[in-house]
C-alpha positions as CSV (number, residue, x, y, z in Angstrom):
1,X,0.0,0.0,0.0
2,X,2.8,2.4,0.9
3,X,4.5,1.8,-2.5
4,X,1.3,2.4,-4.4
5,X,0.7,5.8,-2.9
6,X,4.3,7.0,-2.8
7,X,4.5,6.4,-6.5
8,X,1.4,8.5,-7.1
9,X,2.1,12.0,-8.4
10,X,0.8,13.4,-5.1
11,X,2.5,10.8,-3.0
12,X,4.9,13.2,-1.2
13,X,2.0,15.3,0.0
14,X,0.0,12.2,1.1
15,X,3.0,10.7,2.9
16,X,3.2,13.9,4.9
17,X,-0.3,13.3,6.3
18,X,-0.5,9.5,6.8
19,X,1.7,7.0,8.5
20,X,1.5,4.1,6.1
21,X,2.8,1.7,8.6
22,X,-0.5,2.0,10.4
23,X,-2.6,1.2,7.3
24,X,-2.6,-2.5,8.1
25,X,-4.5,-1.7,11.2
26,X,-7.4,-0.3,9.1
27,X,-10.5,-2.5,9.1
28,X,-12.2,-0.5,6.5
29,X,-10.1,0.3,3.4
30,X,-13.0,2.4,2.0
31,X,-12.7,4.6,5.0
32,X,-9.0,5.0,4.4
33,X,-9.6,5.9,0.8
34,X,-12.2,8.5,1.9
35,X,-9.6,10.0,4.3
36,X,-7.2,10.3,1.3
37,X,-9.9,12.0,-0.7
38,X,-10.7,14.3,2.2
39,X,-7.1,15.4,2.4
40,X,-6.9,15.9,-1.3
41,X,-10.0,18.1,-1.3
42,X,-8.7,20.2,1.6
43,X,-5.4,20.6,-0.2
44,X,-7.1,21.7,-3.4
45,X,-9.3,24.2,-1.5
46,X,-6.2,25.5,0.3
47,X,-4.4,26.0,-3.0
48,X,-7.4,27.7,-4.6
49,X,-7.8,30.0,-1.6
50,X,-4.1,30.9,-1.7
51,X,-4.3,31.8,-5.4
52,X,-7.2,34.2,-4.6
53,X,-5.4,35.9,-1.7
54,X,-3.9,39.4,-1.6
55,X,-1.2,39.7,-4.4
56,X,1.7,41.0,-2.3
57,X,1.1,38.3,0.3
58,X,1.0,35.6,-2.4
59,X,4.2,36.9,-3.9
60,X,5.9,36.8,-0.5
61,X,4.8,33.3,0.2
62,X,6.0,32.1,-3.2
63,X,9.3,33.8,-2.8
64,X,9.9,32.0,0.6
65,X,8.7,28.8,-1.0
66,X,11.5,29.1,-3.7
67,X,14.1,29.7,-1.0
68,X,13.0,26.8,1.3
69,X,11.6,24.3,-1.3
70,X,8.4,24.0,0.9
71,X,5.2,24.0,-1.2
72,X,3.5,27.4,-1.1
73,X,0.2,26.0,0.0
74,X,1.8,24.5,3.1
75,X,3.6,27.7,3.9
76,X,0.2,29.4,3.5
77,X,-1.3,27.2,6.2
78,X,1.6,28.0,8.6
79,X,1.1,31.7,7.9
80,X,-2.7,31.5,8.4
81,X,-2.2,29.6,11.7
82,X,0.2,32.2,13.0
83,X,-2.1,35.0,11.8
84,X,-5.1,33.5,13.7
85,X,-3.0,33.1,16.8
86,X,-2.1,36.8,16.5
87,X,-5.8,37.7,16.2
88,X,-6.7,35.7,19.3
89,X,-4.0,37.6,21.2
90,X,-5.5,41.0,20.1
91,X,-9.0,39.8,21.1
92,X,-8.0,38.4,24.5
93,X,-8.0,41.7,26.5
94,X,-11.5,42.6,25.1
95,X,-12.9,39.2,25.9
96,X,-11.3,39.1,29.3
97,X,-12.8,42.5,30.1
98,X,-16.2,41.3,29.0
99,X,-16.0,38.2,31.1
100,X,-14.8,39.9,34.2
101,X,-17.5,42.6,33.9
102,X,-20.2,39.8,33.4
103,X,-18.9,37.9,36.4
104,X,-19.0,40.9,38.7
105,X,-22.4,42.1,37.5
106,X,-23.8,38.5,37.8
107,X,-22.5,38.2,41.3
108,X,-24.2,41.4,42.5
109,X,-27.4,40.6,40.6
110,X,-27.7,37.2,42.4
111,X,-27.6,39.0,45.8
112,X,-31.0,40.4,44.9
113,X,-33.5,37.6,45.7
114,X,-36.0,38.2,42.9
115,X,-33.2,38.6,40.3
116,X,-31.5,35.2,41.1
117,X,-31.3,32.8,38.2
118,X,-31.7,29.2,39.4
119,X,-32.5,25.9,37.7
120,X,-36.1,24.8,38.0
121,X,-37.0,22.2,40.7
122,X,-37.9,19.1,38.7
123,X,-39.2,15.9,40.3
124,X,-38.8,14.1,37.0
125,X,-35.2,15.2,36.6
126,X,-33.2,13.1,34.0
127,X,-29.5,12.5,33.7
128,X,-28.6,13.4,30.2
129,X,-25.4,12.7,28.2
130,X,-24.6,15.2,25.4
131,X,-21.8,14.7,22.8
132,X,-20.0,17.3,20.7
133,X,-18.9,19.3,23.8
134,X,-16.8,21.7,21.8
135,X,-19.8,22.9,19.7
136,X,-22.0,25.9,20.6
137,X,-25.1,23.9,19.8
138,X,-24.1,21.3,22.5
139,X,-23.6,24.1,25.0
140,X,-27.0,25.5,24.1
141,X,-28.6,22.1,24.8
142,X,-26.7,21.8,28.1
143,X,-28.0,25.2,29.3
144,X,-31.6,24.5,28.2
145,X,-31.8,21.1,30.0
146,X,-30.0,22.5,33.1
147,X,-32.5,25.4,33.2
148,X,-35.3,22.8,33.3
149,X,-33.8,21.0,36.3
150,X,-31.9,18.1,34.6
151,X,-28.3,17.0,35.2
152,X,-25.9,17.2,32.2
153,X,-22.8,15.1,31.4
154,X,-20.9,16.5,28.4
155,X,-18.5,14.4,26.2
156,X,-16.3,14.9,23.2
157,X,-13.3,13.4,21.3
158,X,-10.0,13.4,23.1
159,X,-8.5,16.2,20.9
160,X,-11.1,18.5,22.4
161,X,-10.3,17.9,26.0
162,X,-9.8,21.6,26.6
163,X,-13.2,22.8,25.3
164,X,-14.3,25.8,27.2
165,X,-17.8,24.5,27.5
166,X,-16.7,21.9,30.1
167,X,-16.6,24.8,32.6
168,X,-20.1,25.8,32.0
169,X,-22.4,26.2,35.0
170,X,-24.8,23.8,33.3
171,X,-22.3,20.9,33.0
172,X,-21.9,18.5,35.9
173,X,-19.0,16.5,34.5
174,X,-17.0,16.2,31.3
175,X,-15.5,13.1,29.7
176,X,-13.5,12.3,26.5
177,X,-13.8,9.4,24.1
178,X,-11.7,8.0,21.2
179,X,-12.6,8.7,17.6
180,X,-15.6,6.5,16.5
181,X,-14.2,6.3,13.0
182,X,-10.7,5.2,14.1
183,X,-11.5,3.2,17.2
184,X,-15.2,2.2,17.0
185,X,-15.1,-0.5,19.7
186,X,-13.2,1.7,22.1
187,X,-15.7,4.5,21.4
188,X,-18.7,2.3,22.1
189,X,-17.1,0.8,25.3
190,X,-16.1,4.3,26.6
191,X,-19.7,5.7,26.2
192,X,-21.2,2.5,27.7
193,X,-18.9,2.9,30.8
194,X,-19.9,6.6,31.1
195,X,-23.6,5.7,30.9
196,X,-23.2,3.0,33.5
197,X,-21.1,5.1,35.9
198,X,-23.2,8.2,35.6
199,X,-26.6,6.4,35.5
200,X,-27.5,8.2,32.3
201,X,-31.2,8.1,31.2
202,X,-30.9,9.5,27.7
203,X,-28.0,10.1,25.3
204,X,-28.3,13.0,22.8
205,X,-25.6,12.9,20.1
206,X,-25.0,16.3,18.7
207,X,-22.3,14.7,16.5
208,X,-23.5,11.7,14.6
209,X,-21.0,9.0,13.5
210,X,-22.4,8.7,10.0
211,X,-21.9,5.0,10.4
212,X,-25.2,3.0,10.8
213,X,-23.3,-0.1,12.0
214,X,-21.6,1.8,14.8
215,X,-24.9,3.5,15.7
216,X,-26.7,0.2,15.9
217,X,-24.0,-1.3,18.1
218,X,-24.0,1.7,20.4
219,X,-27.8,1.7,20.7
220,X,-27.6,-2.0,21.8
221,X,-24.8,-1.4,24.3
222,X,-26.5,1.6,26.0
223,X,-29.9,-0.3,26.1
224,X,-28.2,-2.7,28.5
225,X,-28.1,0.1,31.0
226,X,-31.7,1.4,30.3
227,X,-30.3,4.4,28.4
228,X,-32.2,5.5,25.2
229,X,-30.7,7.5,22.3
230,X,-32.4,10.5,20.8
231,X,-31.3,9.8,17.3
232,X,-32.7,8.7,13.9
233,X,-32.8,4.9,13.3
234,X,-29.9,3.4,11.5
235,X,-32.0,2.4,8.4
236,X,-33.3,5.9,8.0
237,X,-29.8,7.4,8.3
238,X,-28.6,5.7,5.1
239,X,-31.5,7.3,3.2
240,X,-31.3,10.8,4.6
241,X,-27.6,11.5,4.8
242,X,-27.1,10.6,1.2
243,X,-28.2,13.4,-1.1
244,X,-29.3,11.2,-3.9
245,X,-31.4,8.7,-1.8
246,X,-32.9,11.7,0.1
247,X,-34.0,13.3,-3.1
248,X,-35.4,10.1,-4.4
249,X,-37.4,9.5,-1.2
250,X,-38.7,13.1,-1.2
251,X,-39.8,12.7,-4.9
252,X,-41.6,9.5,-4.1
253,X,-43.6,11.5,-1.5
254,X,-44.6,14.1,-4.1
255,X,-42.4,16.8,-2.5
256,X,-40.5,19.4,-4.6
257,X,-36.8,18.7,-5.3
258,X,-34.4,19.7,-8.1
259,X,-33.7,17.2,-11.0
260,X,-30.8,15.0,-9.7
261,X,-28.5,12.4,-11.2
262,X,-26.2,9.9,-9.4
263,X,-22.7,10.1,-10.8
264,X,-20.4,7.1,-10.1
265,X,-17.5,7.8,-12.4
266,X,-15.8,10.7,-14.2
267,X,-16.5,9.0,-17.5
268,X,-20.2,9.2,-16.8
269,X,-20.0,12.9,-16.0
270,X,-17.8,13.6,-19.1
271,X,-20.5,11.9,-21.3
272,X,-23.4,13.8,-19.7
273,X,-25.3,15.8,-22.3
274,X,-25.3,19.3,-20.8
275,X,-26.4,20.8,-24.2
276,X,-29.6,18.8,-24.2
277,X,-30.8,20.5,-21.0
278,X,-31.9,24.1,-20.6
279,X,-30.3,24.5,-17.1
280,X,-27.0,24.5,-15.3
281,X,-26.1,21.9,-12.6
282,X,-24.3,21.8,-9.3
283,X,-21.9,18.9,-8.8
284,X,-21.2,17.8,-5.3
285,X,-20.4,14.7,-3.1
286,X,-23.5,12.6,-2.6
287,X,-22.6,11.9,1.1
288,X,-21.9,14.5,3.8
289,X,-18.3,15.4,4.2
290,X,-16.9,18.2,6.4
291,X,-14.0,18.7,4.0
292,X,-16.1,19.5,0.9
293,X,-19.7,20.2,1.9
294,X,-19.1,23.8,0.8
295,X,-17.2,22.8,-2.4
296,X,-19.7,23.1,-5.2
297,X,-19.4,24.6,-8.7
298,X,-21.8,25.1,-11.6
299,X,-21.5,22.8,-14.7
300,X,-21.0,23.2,-17.6
301,X,-18.2,25.8,-17.3
302,X,-17.9,28.6,-19.8
303,X,-15.9,26.4,-22.2
304,X,-15.7,22.7,-22.9
305,X,-12.0,22.6,-21.9
306,X,-12.7,24.1,-18.5
307,X,-15.6,21.7,-17.9
308,X,-13.3,18.7,-18.7
309,X,-10.4,20.0,-16.6
310,X,-12.7,20.5,-13.6
311,X,-14.4,17.1,-13.9
312,X,-11.0,15.3,-14.2
313,X,-10.0,16.8,-10.8
314,X,-13.1,15.3,-9.0
315,X,-12.4,12.1,-7.0
316,X,-15.5,10.3,-8.2
317,X,-15.7,6.5,-7.6
318,X,-18.5,4.0,-7.4
319,X,-18.1,3.8,-3.6
320,X,-17.6,7.6,-3.4
321,X,-20.4,8.9,-5.8
322,X,-21.3,12.5,-6.6
323,X,-24.7,14.0,-7.4
324,X,-25.4,16.2,-10.3
325,X,-28.3,18.5,-9.2
326,X,-30.2,21.1,-11.2
327,X,-29.1,24.6,-10.3
328,X,-32.1,26.7,-9.1
329,X,-31.7,30.4,-8.9
330,X,-33.1,31.8,-5.7
331,X,-32.5,32.4,-1.9
332,X,-31.0,29.5,0.1
333,X,-32.3,28.6,3.5
334,X,-31.4,26.2,6.2
335,X,-33.4,24.7,9.0
336,X,-33.1,22.9,12.3
337,X,-35.7,20.3,13.1
338,X,-36.2,18.3,16.3
339,X,-38.9,15.7,16.1
340,X,-40.4,12.8,18.0
341,X,-42.5,10.0,16.5
342,X,-43.2,12.0,13.3
343,X,-44.1,15.3,15.0
344,X,-41.9,18.4,14.8
345,X,-41.2,19.8,18.3
346,X,-38.5,22.4,17.4
347,X,-38.3,24.3,14.1
348,X,-36.3,27.2,12.9
349,X,-35.5,28.5,9.5
350,X,-32.7,30.9,8.6
351,X,-30.9,32.4,5.6
352,X,-28.0,30.1,4.6
353,X,-24.6,31.7,3.8
354,X,-21.2,30.1,3.4
355,X,-19.4,33.3,4.4
356,X,-21.2,34.4,7.5
357,X,-22.3,32.7,10.7
358,X,-25.6,34.4,11.6
359,X,-29.0,32.9,12.5
360,X,-32.4,34.5,13.0
361,X,-35.7,32.7,12.5
362,X,-37.6,33.6,9.4
363,X,-41.2,32.6,8.6
364,X,-41.2,30.5,5.5
365,X,-44.6,28.6,5.5
366,X,-43.7,26.6,2.3
367,X,-40.5,25.2,4.0
368,X,-42.3,24.5,7.3
369,X,-45.0,22.6,5.4
370,X,-42.4,20.6,3.4
371,X,-40.5,19.5,6.5
372,X,-43.8,18.6,8.3
373,X,-44.9,16.4,5.5
374,X,-41.6,14.6,5.2
375,X,-41.1,14.1,9.0
376,X,-44.7,13.0,9.5
377,X,-44.8,10.5,6.6
378,X,-41.6,8.8,7.7
379,X,-42.5,9.0,11.4
380,X,-39.0,10.2,12.2
381,X,-37.4,10.9,15.6
382,X,-34.1,12.9,16.0
383,X,-32.4,16.0,14.6
384,X,-32.5,17.1,11.0
385,X,-31.0,20.0,9.0
386,X,-32.8,20.5,5.8
387,X,-31.4,22.9,3.1
388,X,-33.7,24.6,0.6
389,X,-33.7,26.9,-2.4
390,X,-36.8,29.1,-2.7
391,X,-36.9,29.6,-6.5
392,X,-37.1,33.2,-7.8
393,X,-38.9,31.7,-10.8
394,X,-42.0,30.0,-9.2
395,X,-41.6,30.8,-5.5
396,X,-41.6,27.1,-4.6
397,X,-39.3,25.6,-1.9
398,X,-37.0,23.0,-3.3
399,X,-35.1,20.7,-0.8
400,X,-31.5,20.2,-1.9
401,X,-30.2,18.0,0.9
402,X,-30.7,16.9,4.5
403,X,-28.4,15.8,7.3
404,X,-29.3,14.0,10.6
405,X,-27.5,16.3,13.0
406,X,-28.2,19.3,15.2
407,X,-27.8,22.5,13.2
408,X,-26.2,25.5,14.8
409,X,-29.4,27.4,14.0
410,X,-30.8,25.8,17.2
411,X,-29.0,28.6,19.0
412,X,-31.9,30.8,18.0
413,X,-33.8,29.2,20.8
414,X,-31.5,30.7,23.4
415,X,-34.4,32.5,25.2
416,X,-37.1,29.8,24.8
417,X,-38.2,28.4,28.1
418,X,-39.5,24.9,26.9
419,X,-36.6,23.3,25.0
420,X,-36.3,20.3,27.3
421,X,-40.0,19.3,26.7
422,X,-39.3,19.1,23.0
423,X,-37.1,16.1,23.8
424,X,-38.6,14.5,26.9
425,X,-42.3,15.1,26.9
426,X,-44.7,12.9,24.9
427,X,-47.7,14.8,26.0
428,X,-47.3,18.0,24.1
429,X,-45.8,17.4,20.6
430,X,-46.5,20.9,19.3
431,X,-44.1,22.8,17.1
432,X,-42.0,25.4,18.9
433,X,-40.3,28.2,17.1
434,X,-37.8,30.8,18.5
435,X,-39.4,33.7,20.4
436,X,-40.2,36.8,18.3
437,X,-37.9,38.8,20.6
438,X,-34.9,36.5,19.8
439,X,-32.0,38.5,18.4
440,X,-29.6,37.7,15.5
441,X,-27.1,35.1,16.6
442,X,-23.4,35.7,15.9
443,X,-19.9,34.6,17.0
444,X,-17.7,37.6,18.0
445,X,-14.5,36.5,16.3
446,X,-16.3,35.9,13.0
447,X,-18.0,39.3,13.2
448,X,-14.8,41.1,14.1
449,X,-13.1,39.4,11.1
450,X,-15.9,40.6,8.8
451,X,-15.6,44.1,10.2
452,X,-11.8,44.0,9.5
453,X,-12.2,42.7,6.0
454,X,-14.9,45.2,5.1
455,X,-13.4,48.2,6.8
456,X,-13.2,50.1,3.5
457,X,-16.9,49.6,2.9
458,X,-18.9,51.9,5.3
459,X,-22.1,50.0,4.6
460,X,-20.7,46.6,5.4
461,X,-18.7,47.9,8.4
462,X,-21.8,49.5,9.9
463,X,-23.7,46.3,9.3
464,X,-21.1,44.3,11.3
465,X,-21.1,46.9,14.1
466,X,-24.9,46.8,14.2
467,X,-24.8,43.0,14.5
468,X,-22.3,43.1,17.4
469,X,-24.2,45.7,19.4
470,X,-27.8,44.6,18.7
471,X,-27.4,40.9,18.1
472,X,-26.8,38.0,20.5
473,X,-23.3,36.5,20.9
474,X,-23.8,32.8,20.6
475,X,-21.7,31.6,23.5
476,X,-21.8,34.6,26.0
477,X,-24.4,34.4,28.8
478,X,-25.0,36.7,31.8
479,X,-25.1,33.8,34.3
480,X,-22.6,31.5,32.5
481,X,-19.8,33.7,31.2
482,X,-16.7,31.4,31.4
483,X,-17.3,29.4,28.3
484,X,-17.2,32.6,26.2
485,X,-13.6,33.3,27.3
486,X,-12.3,29.8,27.5
487,X,-13.7,28.6,24.2
488,X,-11.9,31.2,22.2
489,X,-8.7,31.6,24.2
490,X,-8.1,28.1,25.6
491,X,-9.8,25.6,23.2
492,X,-9.2,27.4,19.9
493,X,-5.8,28.5,21.0
494,X,-4.9,24.9,21.8
495,X,-6.1,23.7,18.4
496,X,-4.0,26.3,16.6
497,X,-0.9,25.6,18.6
498,X,-1.4,21.9,18.2
499,X,-1.6,22.4,14.5
500,X,1.4,24.7,14.3
501,X,3.7,22.4,16.3
502,X,2.4,19.1,15.0
503,X,4.6,16.9,12.8
504,X,2.4,17.6,9.7
505,X,0.3,20.8,9.6
506,X,-3.3,20.3,8.8
507,X,-4.9,22.0,5.8
508,X,-7.9,24.2,6.7
509,X,-9.9,26.9,5.1
510,X,-11.3,28.6,8.1
511,X,-11.8,28.4,11.9
512,X,-15.4,27.7,12.6
513,X,-16.1,29.0,16.1
514,X,-19.6,27.5,16.0
515,X,-18.3,23.9,15.9
516,X,-15.0,24.7,17.7
517,X,-12.7,23.4,15.0
518,X,-11.2,23.8,11.5
519,X,-13.2,23.4,8.3
């Protein structure tokens, strides 16, 4: 295996990322191939971003690359990592001041009896295990359940042991577990031991494994300790998390979707008759992948040569298919849906944007109706994130994909008092939406970055300032301020330093503060 990849034209880059002596330990060769594809995609995106960067910066990096014989895209990742560390250093005094002010004000506020903020007294209190501890959506769920009088145990992968959310007032204890994709048996055993030790009643996975076999084994292991899992059944996962099977199922229910074709080879895509159709297409991976879920491009390109060159770069295989989906011009929306037994209990819809991290509920009756019909017909339970295009042509809502995870838009429910009932109560399965008073959600580093980038545009700069002063910072809370400081300046700082001083620097396009990691 080592010889095969080292003889590949990109072998040197791959050998920098993987230790081929460990490949024999892989039980799933397909998973290893997908890891290779993931690295390739990240590297391609890194190169493309570098070529679009500021010209003097690009020339400087290329000059250093010629002197050191280190590829420019690798130097670019070192420079970006150092730059983000510098930005965190600049932000630290501001965030420290905000946190200290909040702590002092919260302390004096709690001295006033009618101003005290305490969890509800709950005779039916549950012990709840929540995964994805580094993510803001996990912190939001912890706070919501704690407010309702439940006890919360938070978990995440070992690399995220310094997540600032572990010091939240709402978290009783924090544990780490091994990667489910790399050590599935150890992952299952670790969670089973935590459930047994902490007497957990319900497990809410904020991060799914995207592996139905692991999910089924985990469900069986936790059932031995009378612990249920709030997650979609394994059989439904394979339908929903694959874009093509999701579209097919929706079409069979008579719901609106774009025309879609499953592509299992580059040859098939090269022979596709684009001229026989009066529309453009989006080509993307059929399954969810953090590395390339934002990597989409319209086909055909302006010339046949460009189209062929782009297609030949795609890592399409029969076991790694792509989907060719009709491009629909219009506004894109995303949703978060929590449902039980086919009834939606939490629903929010927001504008979708690849460049900004903002969420505010928007009334879109067509989207709400689409989701309700889909969820009710399939009698689903779990979390779902549907993405839609509302066509500027006919005004219809077209579903383009769905994933079975908690969407960060759930943070729009920060002020809602009845989130816990949406998961635990079978008596009232009504749909809850964010309160009308809920403000626009943002993450301070992202907003400051947009302010810095758009400083020459008065309109854009004022928009960012308006968001900061009138919106709601996603992590900050009056009565739970420590995660705000520690998430940005302990967890993110650790990830950046770990990347900088690791043997092989990781390719990344941006720091996603909402998920507490690189993307």
